[in-house]
gemmi code that builds the backbone of each chain (N, CA, C; Angstrom):
import gemmi

chains = {
    "A": [
        ("UNK", (117.826, 200.112, 34.943), (117.659, 200.484, 33.965), (116.669, 202.097, 33.417)),
        ("UNK", (117.591, 202.510, 32.400), (116.437, 204.072, 32.667), (116.186, 204.180, 31.484)),
        ("UNK", (115.427, 204.839, 30.593), (114.223, 204.891, 29.709), (114.565, 206.684, 29.665)),
        ("UNK", (114.673, 206.771, 28.606), (114.118, 208.356, 28.107), (114.141, 208.308, 26.577)),
        ("UNK", (112.956, 209.135, 26.110), (112.352, 209.661, 24.657), (112.036, 211.374, 24.523)),
        ("UNK", (112.547, 211.111, 22.953), (112.335, 212.565, 22.888), (111.846, 212.696, 21.342)),
        ("UNK", (110.466, 213.248, 21.140), (110.463, 213.440, 19.711), (110.948, 213.840, 18.836)),
        ("UNK", (111.685, 213.617, 17.479), (112.855, 213.931, 17.077), (112.018, 214.549, 15.783)),
        ("UNK", (110.652, 214.234, 14.998), (110.173, 214.685, 13.833), (108.801, 214.768, 14.263)),
        ("UNK", (107.530, 214.665, 12.849), (106.838, 214.489, 13.139), (106.249, 212.759, 13.292)),
        ("UNK", (105.776, 212.426, 14.313), (105.788, 210.926, 14.546), (106.479, 209.989, 14.444)),
        ("UNK", (108.032, 210.550, 14.660), (109.525, 209.798, 14.832), (109.806, 210.366, 16.489)),
        ("UNK", (109.970, 209.053, 16.805), (110.382, 208.761, 18.593), (111.818, 208.526, 19.004)),
        ("UNK", (113.085, 209.119, 19.214), (114.222, 208.718, 19.395), (113.735, 208.296, 21.352)),
        ("UNK", (114.300, 206.901, 21.207), (113.771, 206.302, 22.597), (115.408, 205.684, 22.738)),
        ("UNK", (116.271, 206.195, 24.465), (116.850, 205.427, 24.606), (116.772, 204.529, 25.961)),
        ("UNK", (117.822, 203.805, 25.623), (117.148, 202.510, 27.112), (118.700, 202.450, 27.433)),
        ("UNK", (118.921, 202.546, 29.030), (120.036, 202.013, 29.274), (120.612, 200.914, 30.669)),
        ("UNK", (121.318, 200.227, 30.634), (121.555, 198.969, 31.733), (120.958, 197.824, 30.929)),
        ("UNK", (119.969, 197.049, 32.023), (119.777, 195.735, 31.584), (118.036, 195.310, 30.983)),
        ("UNK", (118.142, 194.731, 30.010), (116.869, 194.427, 29.483), (116.521, 193.236, 30.210)),
        ("UNK", (116.155, 192.601, 31.337), (115.728, 191.507, 31.850), (114.053, 191.032, 32.533)),
        ("UNK", (113.917, 190.191, 32.946), (112.875, 189.978, 33.270), (112.244, 191.185, 34.481)),
        ("UNK", (113.094, 191.611, 35.067), (112.993, 192.309, 35.682), (112.265, 194.283, 35.639)),
        ("UNK", (113.180, 193.946, 34.636), (113.301, 195.917, 33.652), (112.804, 195.998, 33.173)),
        ("UNK", (112.264, 195.021, 31.862), (111.750, 195.305, 30.854), (110.195, 195.124, 31.140)),
        ("UNK", (109.466, 195.095, 31.558), (107.707, 195.527, 32.003), (108.248, 197.072, 31.890)),
        ("UNK", (108.971, 197.529, 32.296), (109.007, 199.124, 32.623), (108.823, 199.795, 30.693)),
        ("UNK", (109.966, 198.844, 30.336), (110.018, 199.758, 28.964), (109.092, 199.147, 28.018)),
        ("UNK", (108.741, 198.032, 27.872), (107.371, 197.836, 27.803), (105.979, 198.701, 27.587)),
        ("UNK", (105.344, 198.963, 29.047), (104.542, 199.630, 29.074), (105.243, 200.733, 28.387)),
        ("UNK", (106.492, 201.571, 28.329), (106.505, 203.171, 28.192), (106.450, 202.917, 26.508)),
        ("UNK", (107.037, 201.891, 25.708), (106.756, 201.956, 24.651), (105.887, 201.696, 23.433)),
        ("UNK", (104.968, 200.231, 24.423), (103.720, 200.092, 23.817), (102.258, 201.446, 23.882)),
        ("UNK", (102.921, 202.390, 24.691), (102.021, 203.178, 24.684), (102.522, 204.860, 23.233)),
        ("UNK", (103.629, 204.490, 22.980), (103.962, 205.288, 21.914), (104.072, 204.157, 20.479)),
        ("UNK", (103.250, 202.852, 21.104), (103.721, 202.294, 19.364), (101.867, 202.283, 18.917)),
        ("UNK", (101.405, 201.979, 20.213), (99.420, 202.025, 19.864), (99.151, 203.180, 19.152)),
        ("UNK", (99.939, 204.151, 19.584), (98.976, 205.475, 18.800), (99.004, 205.579, 17.190)),
        ("UNK", (100.010, 204.406, 17.133), (99.525, 204.467, 15.502), (100.163, 204.844, 14.577)),
        ("UNK", (101.133, 204.871, 13.066), (101.771, 205.493, 12.529), (103.363, 206.028, 13.359)),
        ("UNK", (103.153, 205.816, 13.982), (104.238, 206.017, 14.864), (106.006, 205.337, 14.242)),
        ("UNK", (106.870, 206.102, 14.312), (108.406, 205.814, 13.759), (109.353, 205.896, 15.004)),
        ("UNK", (110.080, 204.820, 15.484), (110.713, 204.820, 16.822), (112.079, 204.110, 16.123)),
        ("UNK", (113.073, 205.532, 17.022), (114.580, 204.132, 17.145), (114.442, 203.680, 18.260)),
        ("UNK", (115.131, 203.001, 18.841), (115.289, 202.594, 19.801), (116.891, 202.999, 19.852)),
        ("UNK", (117.645, 203.191, 20.854), (118.851, 203.833, 20.651), (119.569, 202.506, 21.908)),
        ("UNK", (119.982, 201.584, 21.482), (120.460, 200.890, 22.469), (122.441, 200.646, 23.032)),
        ("UNK", (122.677, 201.982, 22.797), (124.033, 201.971, 22.989), (124.371, 201.922, 24.796)),
        ("UNK", (123.889, 202.318, 25.140), (123.826, 201.897, 26.670), (123.162, 200.987, 27.307)),
        ("UNK", (122.552, 199.996, 26.645), (122.050, 198.954, 27.014), (123.307, 197.594, 27.260)),
        ("UNK", (123.443, 196.998, 28.169), (124.655, 196.463, 28.977), (124.378, 194.446, 28.296)),
        ("UNK", (123.076, 194.410, 28.846), (122.360, 193.033, 28.849), (121.352, 192.959, 28.410)),
        ("UNK", (120.948, 191.979, 27.671), (119.528, 191.763, 27.130), (119.575, 189.969, 27.957)),
        ("UNK", (118.081, 189.383, 28.410), (117.971, 188.334, 28.512), (116.134, 187.928, 27.487)),
        ("UNK", (116.119, 186.900, 27.216), (114.730, 186.552, 26.262), (113.755, 186.997, 26.998)),
        ("UNK", (113.642, 187.981, 27.989), (112.735, 189.052, 28.225), (112.501, 190.198, 27.551)),
        ("UNK", (113.997, 190.636, 27.330), (114.049, 191.761, 27.069), (114.031, 191.374, 25.162)),
        ("UNK", (113.815, 190.041, 24.764), (114.247, 190.178, 23.194), (112.744, 189.859, 23.480)),
        ("UNK", (111.763, 189.386, 24.065), (110.307, 189.392, 23.808), (109.823, 190.386, 23.777)),
        ("UNK", (110.132, 191.352, 24.847), (109.544, 192.617, 24.496), (109.770, 193.510, 23.566)),
        ("UNK", (110.787, 193.334, 22.554), (111.241, 194.081, 21.067), (110.318, 194.029, 19.927)),
        ("UNK", (110.073, 191.904, 20.555), (109.135, 191.553, 19.574), (107.675, 192.160, 20.086)),
        ("UNK", (107.072, 192.530, 21.197), (105.909, 192.640, 21.156), (105.528, 194.067, 20.952)),
        ("UNK", (106.778, 195.271, 21.160), (106.518, 196.478, 20.646), (106.572, 196.626, 19.204)),
        ("UNK", (107.481, 195.704, 18.134), (107.441, 195.433, 17.059), (106.341, 195.271, 16.997)),
        ("UNK", (105.632, 194.414, 17.133), (104.292, 193.593, 16.518), (103.107, 194.982, 16.610)),
        ("UNK", (103.101, 195.405, 17.794), (102.031, 196.291, 18.275), (102.304, 197.860, 16.878)),
        ("UNK", (103.561, 197.688, 16.824), (103.926, 198.806, 15.940), (103.712, 198.396, 14.434)),
        ("UNK", (103.682, 197.731, 14.122), (103.466, 196.850, 13.116), (101.980, 197.262, 12.797)),
        ("UNK", (101.054, 196.659, 13.886), (99.644, 196.705, 13.411), (99.208, 197.904, 13.477)),
        ("UNK", (99.436, 199.250, 13.636), (99.441, 200.575, 13.903), (100.885, 200.936, 12.039)),
        ("UNK", (100.749, 200.561, 11.561), (101.654, 200.594, 10.284), (102.610, 201.658, 10.671)),
        ("UNK", (103.295, 201.841, 11.751), (104.322, 201.796, 12.563), (105.793, 201.482, 11.921)),
        ("UNK", (106.749, 202.311, 12.536), (108.363, 201.321, 12.248), (108.604, 201.013, 13.582)),
        ("UNK", (109.782, 200.294, 13.904), (110.820, 200.225, 14.922), (111.451, 199.767, 14.096)),
        ("UNK", (112.852, 200.580, 14.407), (114.289, 200.251, 14.457), (115.381, 200.114, 15.238)),
        ("UNK", (116.544, 199.613, 15.351), (117.215, 199.475, 16.483), (118.507, 199.887, 16.213)),
        ("UNK", (119.199, 200.873, 17.341), (120.608, 201.149, 16.679), (121.977, 201.216, 18.085)),
        ("UNK", (123.066, 200.819, 17.871), (124.173, 200.882, 18.658), (124.229, 199.792, 20.051)),
        ("UNK", (123.916, 198.924, 19.620), (124.204, 197.184, 19.783), (125.158, 197.268, 19.790)),
        ("UNK", (125.674, 196.545, 21.027), (126.981, 195.852, 21.225), (127.202, 194.724, 20.834)),
        ("UNK", (128.570, 194.417, 20.328), (128.972, 192.966, 19.325), (128.514, 191.926, 20.340)),
        ("UNK", (128.631, 191.999, 21.818), (128.008, 190.578, 22.319), (126.400, 190.346, 22.129)),
        ("UNK", (126.085, 191.604, 22.299), (124.100, 191.519, 22.203), (124.032, 190.793, 20.603)),
        ("UNK", (124.821, 191.173, 19.449), (124.510, 191.589, 18.082), (124.395, 190.217, 17.752)),
        ("UNK", (125.181, 189.614, 19.085), (125.368, 187.920, 18.521), (124.661, 187.099, 18.850)),
        ("UNK", (123.807, 187.740, 20.187), (122.926, 186.882, 20.265), (121.541, 187.563, 19.170)),
        ("UNK", (121.089, 188.487, 19.086), (120.181, 188.925, 17.853), (120.078, 187.807, 16.724)),
        ("UNK", (121.477, 187.563, 16.680), (121.909, 186.501, 15.192), (121.643, 185.890, 15.673)),
        ("UNK", (122.059, 185.457, 16.319), (121.566, 183.301, 17.500), (120.338, 183.384, 16.846)),
        ("UNK", (118.981, 184.666, 17.344), (117.787, 184.291, 17.456), (117.089, 184.859, 16.342)),
        ("UNK", (117.835, 185.198, 14.749), (117.377, 185.480, 13.752), (116.878, 187.217, 13.959)),
        ("UNK", (117.093, 187.820, 14.807), (116.598, 189.232, 14.854), (116.929, 190.337, 13.987)),
        ("UNK", (118.073, 189.667, 13.082), (118.755, 190.852, 12.363), (118.752, 190.835, 11.334)),
        ("UNK", (117.255, 189.925, 10.480), (117.121, 189.224, 9.793), (115.522, 190.250, 9.291)),
        ("UNK", (114.878, 190.751, 11.107), (113.721, 191.475, 10.983), (113.723, 192.659, 11.412)),
        ("UNK", (114.930, 192.792, 12.453), (114.270, 194.666, 12.314), (115.463, 195.323, 12.031)),
        ("UNK", (115.254, 196.275, 11.482), (116.781, 197.017, 10.759), (117.243, 197.570, 11.902)),
        ("UNK", (118.526, 197.119, 11.860), (119.162, 197.689, 12.455), (120.577, 198.650, 12.153)),
        ("UNK", (120.911, 199.824, 13.464), (121.987, 200.087, 12.903), (123.064, 200.595, 13.559)),
        ("UNK", (124.504, 201.149, 13.321), (125.552, 200.944, 14.026), (125.584, 201.858, 14.892)),
        ("UNK", (124.738, 203.337, 14.599), (124.820, 204.781, 15.396), (123.349, 204.843, 15.423)),
        ("UNK", (122.909, 205.544, 15.997), (121.315, 206.345, 16.340), (121.956, 207.338, 14.818)),
        ("UNK", (122.821, 208.160, 14.702), (122.658, 208.948, 13.704), (122.120, 207.961, 12.073)),
        ("UNK", (123.142, 207.238, 12.396), (122.729, 206.334, 10.717), (121.044, 205.924, 10.732)),
        ("UNK", (120.316, 205.525, 12.015), (119.054, 205.432, 12.021), (118.283, 206.635, 11.602)),
        ("UNK", (118.790, 208.046, 12.038), (117.738, 209.110, 12.036), (117.778, 209.308, 10.694)),
        ("UNK", (118.870, 209.154, 9.998), (119.005, 209.281, 8.631), (118.730, 208.230, 7.356)),
        ("UNK", (117.966, 207.164, 7.555), (117.687, 205.848, 7.077), (116.283, 206.331, 7.263)),
        ("UNK", (115.949, 206.912, 8.655), (113.997, 207.250, 8.348), (113.884, 208.749, 8.303)),
        ("UNK", (114.941, 209.775, 8.478), (114.293, 210.683, 7.357), (114.194, 210.684, 5.801)),
        ("UNK", (115.133, 209.600, 5.047), (115.040, 209.213, 4.038), (113.925, 208.430, 3.599)),
        ("UNK", (113.382, 207.527, 3.877), (112.141, 206.818, 4.306), (110.672, 207.301, 4.557)),
    ],
    "B": [
        ("UNK", (144.283, 171.459, 40.149), (142.917, 170.956, 41.352), (141.446, 171.600, 41.084)),
        ("UNK", (140.937, 170.741, 41.431), (139.475, 171.517, 41.088), (139.053, 171.869, 42.168)),
        ("UNK", (138.195, 173.558, 41.527), (137.423, 174.111, 42.440), (135.968, 173.921, 42.673)),
        ("UNK", (135.753, 174.422, 43.531), (133.905, 174.412, 43.590), (133.412, 175.113, 44.640)),
        ("UNK", (132.386, 175.682, 44.552), (131.569, 176.687, 45.966), (129.765, 176.425, 45.273)),
        ("UNK", (129.007, 176.411, 46.337), (127.815, 176.409, 46.666), (127.006, 177.631, 47.085)),
        ("UNK", (125.863, 177.535, 46.742), (125.336, 178.729, 46.597), (123.377, 178.619, 46.395)),
        ("UNK", (122.780, 178.976, 47.482), (121.358, 178.511, 47.370), (120.706, 179.822, 47.761)),
        ("UNK", (119.919, 180.138, 46.263), (118.457, 181.625, 46.714), (117.547, 181.414, 46.518)),
        ("UNK", (115.901, 181.806, 47.428), (115.043, 181.906, 46.798), (114.738, 181.810, 45.826)),
        ("UNK", (113.149, 181.341, 45.239), (113.319, 180.923, 43.832), (112.657, 182.666, 43.161)),
        ("UNK", (113.274, 183.626, 43.574), (112.700, 184.993, 43.097), (113.752, 185.225, 42.080)),
        ("UNK", (112.594, 186.044, 41.148), (112.803, 186.501, 40.022), (114.378, 188.269, 40.684)),
        ("UNK", (113.646, 188.397, 41.370), (114.733, 189.569, 41.664), (115.852, 189.103, 42.591)),
        ("UNK", (115.953, 187.940, 42.565), (117.392, 187.250, 43.193), (118.306, 186.441, 42.119)),
        ("UNK", (117.976, 186.593, 41.047), (118.684, 185.800, 39.827), (120.308, 186.700, 39.495)),
        ("UNK", (119.920, 188.161, 39.787), (121.098, 188.716, 40.224), (121.997, 187.906, 40.932)),
        ("UNK", (122.162, 187.881, 41.718), (122.667, 187.454, 42.862), (123.255, 185.912, 42.329)),
        ("UNK", (122.347, 184.973, 41.767), (122.606, 183.686, 41.527), (123.633, 184.139, 40.319)),
        ("UNK", (123.285, 184.821, 39.325), (124.039, 185.382, 38.053), (125.880, 185.852, 38.687)),
        ("UNK", (125.683, 186.326, 39.349), (127.075, 187.277, 40.491), (127.622, 186.099, 40.971)),
        ("UNK", (126.911, 184.836, 41.534), (127.923, 183.800, 42.051), (128.600, 183.260, 40.757)),
        ("UNK", (127.888, 183.301, 39.693), (128.360, 181.831, 38.730), (129.293, 182.433, 38.018)),
        ("UNK", (129.375, 183.997, 37.911), (129.837, 184.627, 36.968), (131.538, 184.659, 37.948)),
        ("UNK", (131.162, 184.819, 39.451), (133.127, 185.006, 39.951), (133.452, 183.435, 40.098)),
        ("UNK", (132.682, 182.734, 39.894), (133.520, 181.329, 39.946), (133.669, 181.281, 37.780)),
        ("UNK", (133.288, 181.834, 37.247), (133.745, 181.863, 35.681), (134.998, 182.771, 35.727)),
        ("UNK", (134.943, 183.500, 36.218), (135.894, 184.155, 36.097), (137.454, 183.764, 36.728)),
        ("UNK", (137.198, 183.041, 37.760), (138.082, 182.273, 38.465), (139.023, 181.415, 37.241)),
        ("UNK", (137.771, 180.775, 36.509), (138.162, 179.741, 35.316), (139.007, 180.297, 34.257)),
        ("UNK", (139.031, 181.860, 33.999), (139.721, 182.477, 32.698), (138.493, 182.599, 31.653)),
        ("UNK", (137.296, 182.608, 31.836), (136.627, 183.047, 30.513), (136.794, 184.605, 30.002)),
        ("UNK", (136.348, 184.717, 28.715), (137.064, 186.045, 28.627), (135.143, 186.966, 28.398)),
        ("UNK", (135.346, 187.788, 28.609), (134.385, 188.810, 28.724), (133.190, 188.544, 28.125)),
        ("UNK", (133.148, 187.501, 26.635), (131.834, 187.778, 25.627), (131.531, 186.462, 26.627)),
        ("UNK", (132.151, 185.501, 27.047), (131.760, 184.174, 27.385), (131.365, 184.248, 28.878)),
        ("UNK", (131.985, 185.507, 29.804), (131.274, 185.056, 30.551), (129.591, 185.926, 30.688)),
        ("UNK", (129.355, 186.480, 29.491), (128.369, 186.833, 29.097), (127.584, 185.999, 28.787)),
        ("UNK", (128.267, 185.271, 27.767), (127.022, 184.158, 27.808), (127.089, 182.782, 28.713)),
        ("UNK", (127.055, 183.043, 29.978), (127.424, 182.154, 31.512), (126.553, 182.426, 31.931)),
        ("UNK", (126.615, 184.290, 32.001), (125.974, 184.181, 32.693), (124.632, 184.937, 32.251)),
        ("UNK", (124.141, 184.592, 30.856), (123.136, 184.885, 30.333), (122.255, 183.575, 30.657)),
        ("UNK", (123.157, 182.099, 30.118), (122.167, 180.928, 30.362), (121.545, 180.993, 32.099)),
        ("UNK", (123.232, 181.205, 32.983), (122.197, 181.501, 34.183), (120.879, 181.940, 34.316)),
        ("UNK", (120.946, 183.174, 33.918), (119.902, 183.902, 34.256), (118.426, 183.157, 33.605)),
        ("UNK", (118.796, 182.429, 32.469), (117.545, 181.692, 31.790), (117.447, 180.529, 32.510)),
        ("UNK", (118.690, 179.863, 32.936), (118.030, 178.863, 33.520), (117.373, 178.703, 35.140)),
        ("UNK", (117.518, 180.387, 35.634), (116.627, 180.663, 37.012), (115.616, 181.118, 36.658)),
        ("UNK", (115.278, 181.632, 35.676), (113.846, 182.016, 34.808), (113.105, 180.850, 35.073)),
        ("UNK", (113.472, 179.715, 33.862), (112.836, 178.754, 33.279), (112.358, 177.641, 34.980)),
        ("UNK", (112.964, 177.821, 35.363), (112.718, 177.305, 37.231), (111.536, 177.904, 37.994)),
        ("UNK", (112.256, 178.987, 38.504), (110.382, 180.140, 38.845), (109.347, 179.916, 38.299)),
        ("UNK", (109.565, 180.373, 36.642), (108.523, 180.443, 36.097), (107.707, 178.866, 36.013)),
        ("UNK", (108.878, 177.868, 35.386), (107.932, 176.676, 34.932), (107.997, 175.154, 36.146)),
        ("UNK", (109.130, 175.515, 37.140), (109.151, 173.985, 37.879), (108.463, 174.969, 38.976)),
        ("UNK", (108.859, 176.155, 38.881), (107.687, 176.339, 40.575), (106.477, 177.290, 39.942)),
        ("UNK", (106.429, 177.256, 39.039), (104.705, 178.041, 38.432), (104.789, 179.655, 39.625)),
        ("UNK", (106.134, 180.104, 40.182), (105.538, 181.571, 40.474), (106.761, 181.563, 41.345)),
        ("UNK", (107.035, 183.178, 41.456), (107.834, 183.693, 42.355), (107.869, 182.961, 43.876)),
        ("UNK", (109.055, 182.668, 44.332), (109.744, 182.948, 45.898), (108.423, 181.555, 46.252)),
        ("UNK", (108.567, 180.519, 45.642), (108.006, 179.029, 46.007), (108.761, 178.333, 46.701)),
        ("UNK", (109.576, 178.076, 46.006), (110.976, 177.573, 46.446), (112.234, 177.984, 46.254)),
        ("UNK", (113.173, 176.901, 46.457), (114.943, 177.559, 46.524), (115.584, 176.919, 45.192)),
        ("UNK", (116.482, 177.742, 44.789), (117.216, 177.435, 43.825), (118.629, 176.915, 43.924)),
        ("UNK", (119.373, 175.671, 44.441), (120.403, 175.322, 44.637), (121.344, 175.360, 43.651)),
        ("UNK", (122.150, 175.999, 44.168), (123.287, 176.410, 42.573), (124.468, 176.024, 43.075)),
        ("UNK", (125.716, 174.979, 41.965), (126.782, 175.337, 42.631), (127.800, 175.249, 41.429)),
        ("UNK", (128.682, 175.219, 41.773), (130.285, 175.617, 40.135), (130.889, 175.009, 40.911)),
        ("UNK", (131.789, 173.867, 39.257), (133.119, 173.521, 39.306), (133.734, 173.442, 38.522)),
        ("UNK", (134.922, 173.828, 38.940), (136.082, 174.003, 37.727), (137.346, 172.994, 37.969)),
        ("UNK", (137.125, 172.133, 36.510), (138.474, 171.483, 36.706), (139.254, 171.725, 35.756)),
        ("UNK", (140.425, 170.707, 35.185), (140.906, 171.398, 34.163), (140.944, 171.332, 32.709)),
        ("UNK", (139.132, 170.775, 32.506), (139.019, 170.769, 30.669), (137.411, 171.875, 30.784)),
        ("UNK", (136.701, 171.466, 32.358), (135.392, 172.868, 31.902), (135.276, 173.356, 33.806)),
        ("UNK", (134.011, 173.803, 33.232), (133.773, 174.716, 34.210), (132.096, 174.247, 34.076)),
        ("UNK", (131.654, 173.619, 35.789), (130.340, 173.432, 35.438), (129.347, 173.765, 36.442)),
        ("UNK", (128.096, 174.000, 35.704), (127.426, 175.045, 36.623), (125.919, 173.712, 36.931)),
        ("UNK", (125.608, 173.247, 38.396), (124.764, 172.802, 38.355), (123.753, 173.312, 38.981)),
        ("UNK", (122.162, 173.278, 38.840), (121.295, 173.987, 39.277), (119.965, 173.251, 39.954)),
        ("UNK", (118.995, 172.951, 40.995), (118.600, 171.739, 41.186), (117.348, 172.711, 42.219)),
        ("UNK", (116.095, 172.031, 41.836), (114.935, 173.028, 42.300), (114.011, 171.697, 43.240)),
        ("UNK", (113.405, 172.057, 43.409), (112.105, 171.314, 44.455), (110.591, 171.775, 43.575)),
        ("UNK", (110.867, 171.508, 42.506), (109.384, 172.463, 41.665), (109.029, 170.838, 41.025)),
        ("UNK", (108.098, 171.361, 40.347), (107.367, 170.353, 39.488), (108.033, 169.768, 38.617)),
        ("UNK", (107.819, 168.439, 37.997), (108.813, 168.062, 36.728), (108.880, 168.274, 35.569)),
        ("UNK", (109.893, 169.253, 35.290), (109.676, 169.848, 34.085), (110.801, 169.252, 33.140)),
        ("UNK", (110.435, 168.785, 31.818), (110.728, 168.530, 31.184), (111.485, 169.140, 29.681)),
        ("UNK", (112.271, 169.471, 29.326), (112.351, 171.056, 29.094), (112.597, 170.377, 27.335)),
        ("UNK", (113.140, 169.065, 27.089), (112.800, 168.578, 25.746), (111.526, 168.946, 25.327)),
        ("UNK", (110.535, 168.462, 26.141), (109.610, 168.982, 25.504), (108.938, 170.146, 25.224)),
        ("UNK", (109.286, 171.137, 25.556), (109.174, 172.516, 24.613), (109.705, 172.860, 23.936)),
        ("UNK", (108.980, 173.313, 22.829), (109.067, 173.300, 21.128), (110.103, 174.156, 21.226)),
        ("UNK", (110.919, 174.617, 20.600), (112.238, 175.722, 20.033), (111.410, 176.040, 19.570)),
        ("UNK", (112.090, 177.422, 19.628), (111.714, 179.127, 19.264), (111.995, 179.025, 17.158)),
        ("UNK", (110.793, 179.620, 16.956), (110.952, 179.701, 15.055), (111.510, 180.436, 14.583)),
        ("UNK", (113.098, 180.416, 14.421), (113.997, 181.713, 13.796), (113.308, 181.815, 12.701)),
        ("UNK", (112.967, 182.896, 12.558), (112.755, 184.108, 11.025), (113.262, 183.429, 9.640)),
        ("UNK", (113.323, 182.785, 8.796), (113.927, 182.438, 7.547), (113.875, 183.900, 6.846)),
        ("UNK", (113.076, 184.706, 6.760), (112.775, 185.732, 5.495), (112.607, 186.936, 6.623)),
        ("UNK", (113.481, 187.983, 5.900), (113.623, 189.157, 5.970), (111.895, 189.990, 6.925)),
        ("UNK", (112.149, 190.538, 7.542), (110.338, 191.024, 8.099), (109.918, 190.486, 8.493)),
        ("UNK", (109.693, 189.202, 9.045), (108.625, 187.883, 9.217), (108.775, 187.608, 10.595)),
        ("UNK", (108.901, 188.617, 11.469), (109.106, 188.501, 12.708), (107.474, 187.676, 13.204)),
        ("UNK", (106.722, 188.191, 12.386), (105.137, 187.488, 13.329), (105.455, 186.161, 12.827)),
        ("UNK", (106.038, 185.484, 12.509), (106.606, 184.373, 12.012), (107.107, 183.176, 13.315)),
        ("UNK", (107.808, 184.577, 14.175), (108.670, 184.294, 14.948), (107.793, 183.508, 16.503)),
        ("UNK", (107.768, 182.240, 16.470), (107.425, 181.673, 17.999), (108.362, 181.716, 19.136)),
        ("UNK", (108.244, 182.600, 20.530), (109.282, 182.554, 20.643), (109.357, 182.215, 22.311)),
        ("UNK", (108.719, 181.332, 22.565), (108.709, 180.708, 23.385), (109.769, 179.819, 23.256)),
        ("UNK", (110.657, 179.402, 24.604), (111.227, 178.522, 24.618), (112.829, 179.272, 24.056)),
        ("UNK", (112.240, 180.062, 24.149), (113.921, 180.954, 23.937), (114.901, 180.831, 24.798)),
        ("UNK", (114.610, 180.948, 26.534), (115.470, 180.602, 27.428), (116.138, 179.436, 27.253)),
        ("UNK", (115.717, 178.159, 26.828), (116.541, 176.834, 26.735), (116.864, 176.330, 25.793)),
        ("UNK", (116.366, 177.496, 24.487), (117.418, 177.951, 23.176), (118.352, 178.361, 23.535)),
        ("UNK", (118.365, 179.691, 24.028), (119.488, 179.741, 24.382), (120.660, 179.650, 25.028)),
        ("UNK", (119.878, 178.265, 26.650), (121.068, 177.439, 27.182), (121.486, 176.654, 26.835)),
        ("UNK", (120.892, 176.027, 25.612), (121.796, 174.805, 24.560), (122.700, 176.109, 23.226)),
        ("UNK", (122.584, 176.845, 23.324), (123.318, 177.472, 22.371), (124.630, 178.635, 22.667)),
        ("UNK", (124.356, 178.622, 24.212), (125.359, 179.590, 24.959), (126.712, 178.469, 25.627)),
        ("UNK", (125.955, 177.520, 26.151), (126.506, 176.353, 26.838), (127.098, 175.175, 25.712)),
        ("UNK", (128.302, 174.161, 25.963), (128.633, 173.116, 25.602), (127.691, 172.280, 25.617)),
        ("UNK", (127.395, 172.399, 27.023), (126.812, 170.893, 27.289), (125.658, 171.287, 27.838)),
        ("UNK", (124.336, 170.589, 27.761), (123.271, 170.960, 28.870), (122.509, 169.717, 29.114)),
        ("UNK", (122.149, 169.363, 30.197), (121.459, 168.206, 30.920), (120.673, 168.219, 31.551)),
        ("UNK", (119.383, 167.708, 31.624), (118.403, 168.339, 32.698), (118.351, 166.231, 33.029)),
        ("UNK", (118.258, 166.451, 34.655), (117.694, 164.795, 34.962), (116.241, 165.355, 35.959)),
        ("UNK", (115.763, 164.049, 36.612), (114.880, 164.282, 37.233), (114.818, 163.268, 38.314)),
        ("UNK", (114.841, 163.331, 39.458), (114.922, 162.831, 40.973), (113.922, 162.712, 41.906)),
        ("UNK", (113.165, 161.478, 42.699), (112.000, 161.935, 43.218), (112.247, 162.720, 44.396)),
        ("UNK", (113.691, 162.322, 44.761), (114.286, 162.958, 46.105), (114.860, 163.825, 45.860)),
        ("UNK", (115.905, 164.311, 45.229), (116.433, 165.553, 44.963), (115.475, 166.550, 43.831)),
        ("UNK", (114.497, 166.105, 43.124), (114.228, 167.593, 42.656), (114.983, 167.354, 40.521)),
        ("UNK", (114.428, 168.504, 40.575), (114.953, 168.473, 38.973), (116.399, 169.049, 39.345)),
        ("UNK", (117.387, 168.362, 38.033), (118.629, 168.415, 38.148), (119.361, 169.388, 36.762)),
        ("UNK", (119.836, 170.330, 36.552), (119.991, 170.665, 35.538), (122.026, 171.057, 35.824)),
        ("UNK", (122.219, 170.509, 34.626), (124.136, 171.018, 34.372), (124.293, 171.443, 33.165)),
        ("UNK", (125.200, 172.428, 33.335), (125.718, 173.063, 31.680), (127.013, 172.871, 32.229)),
        ("UNK", (127.506, 173.182, 30.597), (129.519, 172.670, 31.268), (129.749, 174.309, 30.193)),
        ("UNK", (130.871, 174.668, 30.508), (131.027, 175.305, 29.397), (132.638, 174.991, 29.525)),
        ("UNK", (133.303, 174.302, 27.980), (135.107, 173.840, 28.159), (136.029, 174.884, 28.049)),
        ("UNK", (136.618, 174.748, 29.188), (137.767, 176.082, 28.915), (139.015, 176.014, 28.386)),
        ("UNK", (139.088, 174.778, 27.569), (140.188, 174.803, 26.210), (139.624, 175.504, 25.343)),
        ("UNK", (140.270, 176.998, 24.415), (139.710, 176.860, 23.547), (139.349, 176.518, 22.368)),
        ("UNK", (140.269, 175.368, 21.955), (139.911, 174.982, 20.982), (138.713, 174.125, 20.916)),
        ("UNK", (138.327, 173.678, 22.483), (136.993, 172.988, 22.329), (135.393, 173.825, 22.400)),
        ("UNK", (136.376, 175.032, 22.984), (134.882, 176.004, 22.929), (133.959, 176.408, 21.682)),
        ("UNK", (132.420, 176.733, 21.799), (131.690, 176.769, 20.893), (132.219, 178.501, 20.273)),
    ],
}
model = gemmi.Model(1)
for chain_id, residues in chains.items():
    chain = gemmi.Chain(chain_id)
    for i, (resn, *xyz) in enumerate(residues, 1):
        res = gemmi.Residue()
        res.name, res.seqid = resn, gemmi.SeqId(i, " ")
        for name, pos in zip(("N", "CA", "C"), xyz):
            atom = gemmi.Atom()
            atom.name, atom.element = name, gemmi.Element(name[0])
            atom.pos, atom.b_iso = gemmi.Position(*pos), 0.0
            res.add_atom(atom)
        chain.add_residue(res)
    model.add_chain(chain)
structure = gemmi.Structure()
structure.add_model(model)
structure.setup_entities()
């Protein structure tokens, strides 16, 4: 798994993740993103275009980040989730909770408009 | 004709990938689609994680014995361990949120077992004092029987 992040606007972050979000890899992602979310009022797009696999550890990690962002009046949205993973997200109801965009471009537009 | 294989890993999180690769290699022989292979891999991952975290209560405490079997009708994965008795029926299911924006209501414990039950066609747990915990997960090969 690799992670990169870029500040694309005022308190707005684009975070790219690639590879597998499993029990081994997610602690690194969680600590990196909690650092951003913990600053308060941060808006974050997690670009999952290059994520090939997510297990329950990866989903827990996303929930933890979402909760942290909410506590600080921040926003977390997801983009680029492949169909197999989307099926999984739907199974656990994440599609009702996270704002999920087909592409990172659409996620950026939505955040700019909000 | 039935085909089968066996494999044992130390119960370590870093070896779960090897267990999944072993199971997926059998599932490929059984002819599952890419989406089904993903589901089988995830079920295997969650099963191993549960054994390490709940039956063994930690990393590298004991082994996980894994086998797969292909017959005309189904692909069957069997996993056993020597950990403490673990009854997944006692784990409450996660609460999937009903309302948009209500992730605070999501109780995410038990997600692994919830996945296993959703991803596979049959999931059975049993306990034997000599053989430890045994988990059997089945995926049907016939497309009209599949989930």
